[in-house]
Every structure is written in structure tokens, then in C-alpha cells.
DSSP file (Angstrom, degrees, kcal/mol; ACC not computed):
  #  RESIDUE AA STRUCTURE BP1 BP2  ACC     N-H-->O    O-->H-N    N-H-->O    O-->H-N    TCO  KAPPA ALPHA  PHI   PSI    X-CA   Y-CA   Z-CA
    1    1 A M     >        0   0    0      0, 0.0     4,-2.3     0, 0.0     5,-0.2   0.000 360.0 360.0 360.0 -42.0    5.4   42.2    4.7
    2    2 A A  H  >  +     0   0    0      2,-0.2     4,-2.2     1,-0.2     5,-0.2   0.944 360.0  43.0 -66.5 -48.2    7.0   45.6    4.0
    3    3 A I  H  > S+     0   0    0      1,-0.2     4,-2.7     2,-0.2     5,-0.3   0.922 114.3  51.0 -65.4 -43.7   10.4   44.8    5.5
    4    4 A L  H  > S+     0   0    0      1,-0.2     4,-2.6     2,-0.2     5,-0.2   0.920 111.1  48.2 -59.4 -45.0   10.5   41.3    3.9
    5    5 A S  H  X S+     0   0    0     -4,-2.3     4,-2.2     2,-0.2    -1,-0.2   0.915 113.6  46.1 -64.4 -43.0    9.7   42.7    0.5
    6    6 A V  H  X S+     0   0    0     -4,-2.2     4,-2.4     2,-0.2    -2,-0.2   0.919 114.3  47.6 -67.8 -42.1   12.3   45.4    0.6
    7    7 A V  H  X S+     0   0    0     -4,-2.7     4,-2.5     2,-0.2    -2,-0.2   0.918 112.4  49.0 -65.2 -42.7   15.0   43.1    2.0
    8    8 A M  H  X S+     0   0    0     -4,-2.6     4,-2.8    -5,-0.3     5,-0.3   0.886 109.9  52.9 -63.5 -37.4   14.2   40.5   -0.7
    9    9 A Y  H  X S+     0   0    0     -4,-2.2     4,-2.5    -5,-0.2     5,-0.3   0.941 110.8  46.6 -60.7 -46.9   14.4   43.2   -3.3
   10   10 A L  H  X S+     0   0    0     -4,-2.4     4,-1.1     2,-0.2    -2,-0.2   0.892 116.3  44.4 -64.0 -39.9   17.8   44.3   -2.1
   11   11 A I  H  X S+     0   0    0     -4,-2.5     4,-0.6     2,-0.2    -2,-0.2   0.959 119.8  38.5 -69.8 -51.1   19.2   40.7   -1.9
   12   12 A L  H >X S+     0   0    0     -4,-2.8     4,-2.4     1,-0.2     3,-0.6   0.844 113.2  55.5 -71.9 -33.7   17.8   39.5   -5.3
   13   13 A S  H 3X S+     0   0    0     -4,-2.5     4,-1.9    -5,-0.3    -1,-0.2   0.814  98.5  61.6 -71.3 -28.6   18.4   42.7   -7.2
   14   14 A A  H 3< S+     0   0    0     -4,-1.1    -1,-0.2    -5,-0.3    -2,-0.2   0.790 114.3  36.6 -65.3 -25.3   22.1   42.7   -6.3
   15   15 A V  H << S+     0   0    0     -3,-0.6    -2,-0.2    -4,-0.6    -1,-0.2   0.879 130.6  24.9 -91.6 -44.8   22.4   39.4   -8.1
   16   16 A N  H  < S-     0   0    0     -4,-2.4    -3,-0.2     1,-0.3    -2,-0.2   0.373 119.2 -75.7-109.1   3.4   20.0   39.8  -11.1
   17   17 A G    >X  -     0   0    0     -4,-1.9     4,-0.6    -5,-0.2     3,-0.5  -0.036  38.8 -97.9 108.8 145.0   19.8   43.5  -11.7
   18   18 A W  T 34 S+     0   0    0      1,-0.2    -1,-0.1     2,-0.1    -5,-0.1   0.696 117.7  45.4 -73.7 -20.7   18.0   46.4   -9.9
   19   19 A L  T >4 S+     0   0    0      1,-0.1     3,-1.1    -6,-0.1    -1,-0.2   0.615  93.8  77.1 -96.4 -13.3   14.9   46.5  -12.2
   20   20 A Y  T <4 S+     0   0    0     -3,-0.5     3,-0.2     1,-0.3    -2,-0.1   0.871 106.9  30.1 -66.7 -37.4   14.2   42.8  -12.5
   21   21 A Y  T >X S+     0   0    0     -4,-0.6     3,-1.5     1,-0.2     4,-0.9  -0.086  77.9 127.7-112.2  32.7   12.6   42.6   -9.0
   22   22 A I  H <>  +     0   0    0     -3,-1.1     4,-2.2     1,-0.3     3,-0.2   0.780  64.4  69.1 -61.7 -26.9   11.2   46.1   -8.8
   23   23 A Y  H 3> S+     0   0    0     -3,-0.2     4,-2.5     1,-0.2    -1,-0.3   0.825  94.0  56.8 -62.6 -30.4    7.8   44.7   -8.0
   24   24 A L  H <> S+     0   0    0     -3,-1.5     4,-2.2     2,-0.2    -1,-0.2   0.893 106.9  48.3 -67.4 -38.4    9.1   43.6   -4.6
   25   25 A L  H  X S+     0   0    0     -4,-0.9     4,-2.5     2,-0.2    -2,-0.2   0.906 111.6  49.8 -65.9 -41.4   10.2   47.2   -3.8
   26   26 A V  H  X S+     0   0    0     -4,-2.2     4,-2.7     2,-0.2     5,-0.2   0.923 110.6  49.6 -63.1 -44.7    6.7   48.4   -4.9
   27   27 A I  H  X S+     0   0    0     -4,-2.5     4,-2.5     1,-0.2    -1,-0.2   0.909 112.0  49.6 -59.8 -42.4    5.0   45.9   -2.6
   28   28 A G  H  X S+     0   0    0     -4,-2.2     4,-2.2     2,-0.2    -2,-0.2   0.920 113.0  44.5 -64.2 -45.0    7.2   46.9    0.3
   29   29 A V  H  X S+     0   0    0     -4,-2.5     4,-2.4     2,-0.2    -2,-0.2   0.911 115.4  47.6 -67.7 -42.4    6.6   50.6   -0.1
   30   30 A V  H  X S+     0   0    0     -4,-2.7     4,-2.6    -5,-0.2    -2,-0.2   0.901 112.1  50.5 -65.0 -40.6    2.8   50.1   -0.6
   31   31 A S  H  X S+     0   0    0     -4,-2.5     4,-2.4    -5,-0.2    -2,-0.2   0.903 111.1  48.6 -64.3 -41.1    2.7   47.8    2.4
   32   32 A L  H  X S+     0   0    0     -4,-2.2     4,-2.3     2,-0.2    -2,-0.2   0.917 112.2  48.4 -64.8 -43.1    4.5   50.3    4.6
   33   33 A A  H  X S+     0   0    0     -4,-2.4     4,-2.4     2,-0.2    -2,-0.2   0.911 112.2  49.0 -63.1 -42.2    2.2   53.1    3.4
   34   34 A A  H  X S+     0   0    0     -4,-2.6     4,-2.7     1,-0.2     5,-0.2   0.899 109.7  52.6 -63.9 -40.0   -0.9   50.9    4.2
   35   35 A F  H  X S+     0   0    0     -4,-2.4     4,-2.7     2,-0.2    -2,-0.2   0.925 110.6  47.1 -60.5 -44.8    0.5   50.1    7.6
   36   36 A I  H  X S+     0   0    0     -4,-2.3     4,-1.7     2,-0.2    -2,-0.2   0.923 113.4  47.6 -64.9 -44.3    1.0   53.8    8.4
   37   37 A V  H  X S+     0   0    0     -4,-2.4     4,-1.0     1,-0.2    -2,-0.2   0.931 115.4  44.9 -62.5 -45.8   -2.5   54.7    7.2
   38   38 A I  H >X S+     0   0    0     -4,-2.7     4,-1.6     1,-0.2     3,-0.6   0.914 111.3  52.5 -65.8 -43.1   -4.1   51.9    9.1
   39   39 A E  H 3< S+     0   0    0     -4,-2.7    -1,-0.2     1,-0.2    -2,-0.2   0.810 107.0  53.4 -65.0 -30.0   -2.2   52.5   12.3
   40   40 A R  H 3< S+     0   0    0     -4,-1.7    -1,-0.2    -5,-0.2    -2,-0.2   0.775 113.5  42.8 -73.8 -25.7   -3.2   56.2   12.3
   41   41 A K  H << S+     0   0    0     -4,-1.0    -2,-0.2    -3,-0.6    -1,-0.2   0.680  92.4  95.0 -95.1 -19.2   -6.9   55.3   12.1
   42   42 A V     <  -     0   0    0     -4,-1.6    -4,-0.0     1,-0.1     0, 0.0  -0.465  69.8-138.4 -77.9 144.8   -7.1   52.4   14.6
   43   43 A V  S    S+     0   0    0      1,-0.3    -1,-0.1    -2,-0.1    -4,-0.0   0.934 100.0  27.3 -66.9 -46.7   -8.1   53.2   18.2
   44   44 A N  S    S-     0   0    0     -3,-0.0    -1,-0.3     4,-0.0    -3,-0.0  -0.789  87.6-166.6-117.1  86.2   -5.5   50.9   19.7
   45   45 A P        -     0   0    0      0, 0.0     3,-0.2     0, 0.0    -6,-0.1  -0.294  28.3-129.3 -74.1 156.8   -2.6   50.6   17.3
   46   46 A M  S    S+     0   0    0      1,-0.3     2,-0.4    -2,-0.0    -7,-0.0   0.875 104.0  26.2 -67.4 -37.5    0.2   48.1   17.4
   47   47 A L  S    S-     0   0    0     -8,-0.0     2,-1.0     4,-0.0    -1,-0.3  -0.976  82.6-137.2-130.5 116.1    2.7   50.9   17.1
   48   48 A D    >   -     0   0    0     -2,-0.4     3,-1.6    -3,-0.2     4,-0.3  -0.619  15.6-167.4 -75.4 104.7    1.8   54.4   18.3
   49   49 A L  T >> S+     0   0    0     -2,-1.0     3,-1.1     1,-0.3     4,-0.9   0.647  77.8  77.6 -71.1 -14.5    3.2   56.5   15.6
   50   50 A N  H 3>>S+     0   0    0      1,-0.2     4,-3.0     2,-0.2     5,-0.7   0.738  79.7  71.7 -66.0 -20.7    2.7   59.6   17.7
   51   51 A L  H <>5S+     0   0    0     -3,-1.6     4,-0.7     1,-0.2     8,-0.3   0.866 101.8  43.1 -59.3 -34.6    5.8   58.6   19.6
   52   52 A F  H <45S+     0   0    0     -3,-1.1    -1,-0.2    -4,-0.3    -2,-0.2   0.726 121.4  38.0 -85.3 -22.7    7.8   59.6   16.5
   53   53 A T  H  <5S+     0   0    0     -4,-0.9    -2,-0.2     6,-0.0    -3,-0.1   0.808 124.7  33.1 -98.3 -33.7    6.0   62.8   15.8
   54   54 A R  H  <5S+     0   0    0     -4,-3.0     2,-0.9     1,-0.2    -3,-0.2   0.779 111.9  59.3 -94.4 -28.9    5.3   64.3   19.2
   55   55 A N     X< +     0   0    0     -5,-0.7     4,-2.0    -4,-0.7    -1,-0.2  -0.820  59.6 178.9-106.7  95.4    8.4   63.1   21.2
   56   56 A V  H  > S+     0   0    0     -2,-0.9     4,-2.9     1,-0.2     5,-0.2   0.870  80.3  53.2 -67.1 -38.3   11.4   64.5   19.4
   57   57 A S  H  > S+     0   0    0      2,-0.2     4,-2.2     1,-0.2    -1,-0.2   0.869 108.6  50.7 -67.9 -34.1   14.0   63.0   21.8
   58   58 A F  H  > S+     0   0    0      2,-0.2     4,-2.0    -7,-0.2    -2,-0.2   0.929 113.4  45.2 -64.6 -45.1   12.5   59.5   21.3
   59   59 A M  H  X S+     0   0    0     -4,-2.0     4,-2.5    -8,-0.3     5,-0.2   0.922 113.7  48.9 -65.0 -44.2   12.7   59.9   17.5
   60   60 A A  H  X S+     0   0    0     -4,-2.9     4,-2.5     1,-0.2    -1,-0.2   0.886 110.3  52.0 -64.4 -38.1   16.2   61.3   17.7
   61   61 A G  H  X S+     0   0    0     -4,-2.2     4,-2.4    -5,-0.2    -1,-0.2   0.893 111.0  47.1 -64.0 -40.0   17.3   58.5   20.0
   62   62 A N  H  X S+     0   0    0     -4,-2.0     4,-2.3     2,-0.2    -2,-0.2   0.895 112.9  47.9 -69.4 -40.1   16.0   55.9   17.6
   63   63 A V  H  X S+     0   0    0     -4,-2.5     4,-2.5     2,-0.2     5,-0.2   0.914 113.1  49.3 -65.8 -41.5   17.6   57.5   14.5
   64   64 A T  H  X S+     0   0    0     -4,-2.5     4,-2.5    -5,-0.2    -2,-0.2   0.920 111.3  48.8 -62.8 -44.2   20.9   57.8   16.4
   65   65 A A  H  X S+     0   0    0     -4,-2.4     4,-2.7     2,-0.2     5,-0.2   0.900 110.6  51.7 -63.0 -40.3   20.7   54.1   17.4
   66   66 A L  H  X S+     0   0    0     -4,-2.3     4,-2.5     2,-0.2    -2,-0.2   0.945 112.0  45.2 -60.8 -48.5   19.9   53.1   13.8
   67   67 A L  H  X S+     0   0    0     -4,-2.5     4,-2.3     1,-0.2    -2,-0.2   0.881 112.9  52.0 -63.4 -37.4   22.9   55.0   12.5
   68   68 A N  H  X S+     0   0    0     -4,-2.5     4,-2.7    -5,-0.2    -2,-0.2   0.931 111.6  45.4 -63.9 -46.1   25.1   53.6   15.2
   69   69 A Y  H  X S+     0   0    0     -4,-2.7     4,-2.5     2,-0.2     5,-0.2   0.876 111.7  52.5 -67.6 -36.6   24.0   50.0   14.5
   70   70 A I  H  X S+     0   0    0     -4,-2.5     4,-1.2    -5,-0.2    -1,-0.2   0.939 115.3  40.8 -62.7 -45.5   24.5   50.5   10.7
   71   71 A S  H  X S+     0   0    0     -4,-2.3     4,-0.8    -5,-0.2    -2,-0.2   0.880 117.8  47.9 -71.1 -36.3   28.0   51.8   11.2
   72   72 A T  H  < S+     0   0    0     -4,-2.7    -2,-0.2    -5,-0.2    -1,-0.2   0.903 118.1  37.1 -72.4 -40.9   28.9   49.3   13.9
   73   73 A Y  H  X S+     0   0    0     -4,-2.5     4,-0.9    -5,-0.2    -1,-0.2   0.548 105.7  64.9 -96.1  -6.9   27.7   46.1   12.1
   74   74 A S  H  X S+     0   0    0     -4,-1.2     4,-2.4    -5,-0.2     5,-0.2   0.832  96.7  59.2 -78.7 -31.7   28.6   47.0    8.6
   75   75 A V  H  X S+     0   0    0     -4,-0.8     4,-2.9     1,-0.2     5,-0.2   0.951 106.0  44.6 -64.2 -50.8   32.3   46.9    9.5
   76   76 A P  H  > S+     0   0    0      0, 0.0     4,-2.3     0, 0.0    -1,-0.2   0.874 112.7  53.7 -62.6 -33.5   32.4   43.3   10.7
   77   77 A F  H  X S+     0   0    0     -4,-0.9     4,-1.6     2,-0.2    -2,-0.2   0.959 114.9  38.5 -62.9 -50.3   30.4   42.2    7.7
   78   78 A L  H  X S+     0   0    0     -4,-2.4     4,-2.3     1,-0.2    -1,-0.2   0.875 114.9  54.6 -68.4 -36.4   32.7   43.8    5.2
   79   79 A F  H  X S+     0   0    0     -4,-2.9     4,-2.7    -5,-0.2    -1,-0.2   0.864 104.8  54.0 -66.3 -35.1   35.8   42.8    7.3
   80   80 A S  H  X S+     0   0    0     -4,-2.3     4,-2.0    -5,-0.2    -1,-0.2   0.904 109.5  48.0 -65.2 -39.6   34.7   39.1    7.2
   81   81 A L  H  X>S+     0   0    0     -4,-1.6     4,-3.1     2,-0.2     5,-0.7   0.905 111.6  50.6 -65.0 -40.2   34.5   39.3    3.4
   82   82 A Y  I  X>S+     0   0    0     -4,-2.3     5,-2.2     1,-0.2     4,-1.0   0.924 110.4  49.2 -61.9 -44.7   37.9   40.9    3.3
   83   83 A L  I  <5S+     0   0    0     -4,-2.7     6,-2.5     3,-0.2    -1,-0.2   0.885 120.8  35.4 -63.0 -38.1   39.4   38.2    5.5
   84   84 A Q  I  <5S+     0   0    0     -4,-2.0    -2,-0.2     4,-0.2     4,-0.2   0.916 127.3  31.0 -84.6 -45.2   37.9   35.4    3.5
   85   85 A V  I  <5S+     0   0    0     -4,-3.1    -3,-0.2    -5,-0.2    -2,-0.1   0.932 130.2  28.6 -84.0 -47.3   38.1   36.6   -0.1
   86   86 A V  I  <<S+     0   0    0     -4,-1.0    -3,-0.2    -5,-0.7    -4,-0.1   0.944 131.6  32.2 -82.4 -50.0   41.1   38.9   -0.1
   87   87 A L  S   <S-     0   0    0     -5,-2.2    -3,-0.2     2,-0.1    -4,-0.1   0.665 100.1-129.6 -85.9 -15.3   43.3   37.3    2.6
   88   88 A G        +     0   0    0     -6,-0.3    -4,-0.2     1,-0.2    -3,-0.1   0.656  48.4 155.2  81.4  16.4   42.1   33.8    2.0
   89   89 A Y        -     0   0    0     -6,-2.5    -1,-0.2     1,-0.1    -2,-0.1  -0.457  45.4-115.0 -71.7 149.1   41.3   32.8    5.5
   90   90 A N     >  -     0   0    0     -2,-0.1     4,-2.4     1,-0.1     5,-0.2  -0.410  32.9-102.0 -76.7 164.8   38.7   30.0    6.0
   91   91 A P  H  > S+     0   0    0      0, 0.0     4,-2.4     0, 0.0     5,-0.2   0.831 119.7  56.1 -59.0 -34.1   35.4   31.0    7.7
   92   92 A F  H  > S+     0   0    0      2,-0.2     4,-2.1     1,-0.2     5,-0.1   0.945 110.7  42.5 -64.2 -47.7   36.5   29.5   11.0
   93   93 A V  H  > S+     0   0    0      2,-0.2     4,-2.1     1,-0.2    -1,-0.2   0.899 113.8  52.1 -66.7 -40.4   39.6   31.6   11.3
   94   94 A A  H  X S+     0   0    0     -4,-2.4     4,-2.2     1,-0.2    -1,-0.2   0.903 110.0  49.8 -61.5 -40.3   37.8   34.7   10.1
   95   95 A G  H  X S+     0   0    0     -4,-2.4     4,-1.2    -5,-0.2    -2,-0.2   0.881 108.2  52.7 -65.3 -38.3   35.2   34.1   12.8
   96   96 A L  H  < S+     0   0    0     -4,-2.1     4,-0.3     1,-0.2    -2,-0.2   0.885 110.7  47.7 -64.6 -37.4   37.8   33.7   15.4
   97   97 A I  H >< S+     0   0    0     -4,-2.1     3,-0.9     1,-0.2    -2,-0.2   0.910 114.2  46.6 -67.3 -41.1   39.4   37.0   14.4
   98   98 A L  H >< S+     0   0    0     -4,-2.2     3,-1.0     1,-0.2    -1,-0.2   0.638  92.7  78.5 -78.1 -13.7   36.0   38.7   14.4
   99   99 A V  T 3X S+     0   0    0     -4,-1.2     4,-1.7     1,-0.2    -1,-0.2   0.655  75.4  79.1 -71.1 -12.4   34.9   37.3   17.8
  100  100 A S  H <> S+     0   0    0     -3,-0.9     4,-2.5    -4,-0.3    -1,-0.2   0.871  86.1  58.8 -63.0 -35.7   37.1   39.9   19.5
  101  101 A E  H <> S+     0   0    0     -3,-1.0     4,-2.3     1,-0.2    -1,-0.2   0.957 108.5  40.8 -62.2 -52.6   34.5   42.6   19.0
  102  102 A P  H  > S+     0   0    0      0, 0.0     4,-2.5     0, 0.0    -1,-0.2   0.841 113.3  56.1 -66.4 -28.8   31.6   40.9   20.9
  103  103 A V  H  X S+     0   0    0     -4,-1.7     4,-2.2     2,-0.2    -2,-0.2   0.946 110.6  43.8 -64.7 -46.1   34.0   39.7   23.6
  104  104 A F  H  X S+     0   0    0     -4,-2.5     4,-2.5     2,-0.2    -1,-0.2   0.881 112.6  53.2 -65.0 -37.6   35.1   43.3   24.2
  105  105 A M  H  X S+     0   0    0     -4,-2.3     4,-1.3    -5,-0.2    -2,-0.2   0.920 111.6  45.1 -62.7 -43.2   31.5   44.5   24.1
  106  106 A A  H  < S+     0   0    0     -4,-2.5    -2,-0.2     1,-0.2    -1,-0.2   0.874 115.2  48.0 -68.3 -36.7   30.4   42.0   26.7
  107  107 A A  H  < S+     0   0    0     -4,-2.2     4,-0.4     1,-0.2    -2,-0.2   0.868 117.9  39.6 -72.2 -35.9   33.4   42.8   28.9
  108  108 A L  H  X S+     0   0    0     -4,-2.5     4,-2.7     1,-0.2     5,-0.2   0.573  92.0  86.3 -92.9  -9.1   33.0   46.5   28.7
  109  109 A S  H  X S+     0   0    0     -4,-1.3     4,-2.2     1,-0.2    -1,-0.2   0.882  89.0  49.9 -63.7 -38.8   29.2   46.7   29.0
  110  110 A P  H  > S+     0   0    0      0, 0.0     4,-2.0     0, 0.0    -1,-0.2   0.899 112.7  48.7 -65.1 -35.4   29.0   46.7   32.8
  111  111 A V  H  > S+     0   0    0     -4,-0.4     4,-2.4     2,-0.2    -2,-0.2   0.932 112.6  46.8 -66.5 -45.4   31.6   49.5   32.9
  112  112 A S  H  X S+     0   0    0     -4,-2.7     4,-2.5     1,-0.2    -1,-0.2   0.850 109.6  55.4 -67.2 -32.4   29.8   51.6   30.3
  113  113 A G  H  X S+     0   0    0     -4,-2.2     4,-1.8    -5,-0.2    -1,-0.2   0.920 109.8  45.4 -63.6 -43.6   26.5   51.0   32.2
  114  114 A K  H  X S+     0   0    0     -4,-2.0     4,-1.7     2,-0.2    -2,-0.2   0.901 113.5  50.1 -65.6 -40.8   28.0   52.3   35.5
  115  115 A L  H  X S+     0   0    0     -4,-2.4     4,-3.3     1,-0.2     5,-0.5   0.894 109.9  50.1 -65.5 -39.1   29.5   55.3   33.6
  116  116 A S  H  X S+     0   0    0     -4,-2.5     4,-1.4     1,-0.2    -1,-0.2   0.844 109.4  51.8 -70.0 -31.4   26.2   56.1   32.0
  117  117 A D  H  < S+     0   0    0     -4,-1.8    -1,-0.2    -5,-0.2    -2,-0.2   0.869 118.1  38.7 -66.5 -35.5   24.5   56.0   35.4
  118  118 A K  H  < S+     0   0    0     -4,-1.7    -2,-0.2    -5,-0.1    -3,-0.2   0.901 133.8  18.1 -82.9 -43.1   27.0   58.3   36.8
  119  119 A Y  H  < S-     0   0    0     -4,-3.3     4,-0.2     1,-0.2    -3,-0.2   0.573 112.3 -96.1-109.4 -12.7   27.6   60.8   33.9
  120  120 A G     X  -     0   0    0     -4,-1.4     4,-1.2    -5,-0.5    -1,-0.2  -0.031  25.4-102.1 105.1 148.1   24.6   60.3   31.6
  121  121 A S  H  > S+     0   0    0      1,-0.2     4,-2.7     2,-0.2     5,-0.2   0.781 110.1  64.4 -78.9 -26.9   24.0   58.2   28.5
  122  122 A R  H  > S+     0   0    0      1,-0.2     4,-2.5     2,-0.2     5,-0.2   0.938 105.4  43.7 -63.0 -46.4   24.3   61.0   25.9
  123  123 A E  H  > S+     0   0    0     -4,-0.2     4,-2.3     2,-0.2    -1,-0.2   0.911 116.0  47.3 -66.4 -42.5   27.9   61.7   26.7
  124  124 A I  H  X S+     0   0    0     -4,-1.2     4,-2.5     2,-0.2    -1,-0.2   0.910 113.8  47.7 -66.0 -42.5   28.9   58.1   26.9
  125  125 A A  H  X S+     0   0    0     -4,-2.7     4,-2.7     2,-0.2     5,-0.2   0.911 112.3  49.2 -65.5 -41.7   27.1   57.3   23.6
  126  126 A A  H  X S+     0   0    0     -4,-2.5     4,-2.1    -5,-0.2    -2,-0.2   0.900 112.1  48.7 -64.4 -39.8   28.6   60.2   21.8
  127  127 A L  H  X S+     0   0    0     -4,-2.3     4,-2.3    -5,-0.2    -2,-0.2   0.928 112.2  48.9 -64.8 -44.7   32.1   59.2   23.0
  128  128 A G  H  X S+     0   0    0     -4,-2.5     4,-2.2     1,-0.2    -2,-0.2   0.908 112.3  47.1 -61.4 -44.2   31.5   55.6   21.9
  129  129 A M  H  X S+     0   0    0     -4,-2.7     4,-2.3     2,-0.2    -1,-0.2   0.869 111.0  52.8 -68.1 -34.5   30.3   56.7   18.5
  130  130 A G  H  X S+     0   0    0     -4,-2.1     4,-2.3    -5,-0.2    -2,-0.2   0.908 109.2  49.0 -64.1 -41.1   33.2   59.1   18.1
  131  131 A L  H  X S+     0   0    0     -4,-2.3     4,-2.4     2,-0.2    -2,-0.2   0.891 110.4  51.0 -65.2 -39.5   35.7   56.3   19.0
  132  132 A I  H  X S+     0   0    0     -4,-2.2     4,-1.8     2,-0.2    -2,-0.2   0.914 110.4  49.9 -62.6 -42.2   34.0   54.0   16.4
  133  133 A G  H  < S+     0   0    0     -4,-2.3    -2,-0.2     1,-0.2    -1,-0.2   0.893 112.3  46.6 -64.3 -39.8   34.3   56.7   13.8
  134  134 A L  H  < S+     0   0    0     -4,-2.3    -1,-0.2     1,-0.2    -2,-0.2   0.878 112.5  50.3 -68.9 -37.1   38.0   57.2   14.6
  135  135 A A  H  <        0   0    0     -4,-2.4    -2,-0.2     1,-0.3    -1,-0.2   0.801 360.0 360.0 -72.5 -28.0   38.7   53.5   14.5
  136  136 A S     <        0   0    0     -4,-1.8    -1,-0.3    -5,-0.2    -2,-0.2   0.490 360.0 360.0 -79.2 360.0   37.0   53.0   11.2
């Protein structure tokens, strides 16, 4: 409920104004707060929130992954709009141009898996994020 309300607020507010659908944002924040309060009091929670407070490396890994996915997947989204709106390509051609990223990801994932087994995942992930930052 919380995620749906916040996402709907962001989508609809971009079209009709940021204050018009403010109730969706309020519902999302209240739902998230209620979820956290309930999950802390239940004996067997759906999501153990202590993972985020007691295990710092788990929390840091999740925050890092979130930032990585935001940076990685915002570029193709904006680039697809650029290809279609600015350069005038149709959606099919824009999709063919953008398909190179997942093809390279699928081709290089076994190599990166072997490298992370050999050298550790932190170094490989940091190198990958650095390369993404340089390429953007």
C-alpha cells in the first residue's frame, strides 16, 4: 500500500501538479510508518527490521545496491526518451539500440561472477560502479 501510494503520487503529480494528489503521499507515509510499528511488535515479522539496524554491512550493501540500480536504470530510461523525442527514432529502433546494455550484462555476468569469487565482490562492484560513473 505504501509503495503503491507513493509511486502513484509521483506519477500523477508530475502531470497535474504536486499538491493535487498530496493525499496519496500522506497515505504512503502513514502506511509505511504503520508497517514499521507493526513489524517491530509482531513476534514473527514478515521483514525482520533488525537486519537493517544491527547488521551494518547488510544495510550498507542494500543502500549501495539501491544507488547502483537507480544510477544504472535511470540512464536507459532517459536515453530512450532522448532517442525517441529528440532524435525522432521510432520505439522499435530505440529499443534495438538500447538492447546492447542487457546483452553485454548477460555476456559479462559469468566473467564477473568468476572474478568476484576470486578477488571478492566489493572490489568488483566498486570497479563496476566507477566505470558506470565514468561512462555516464
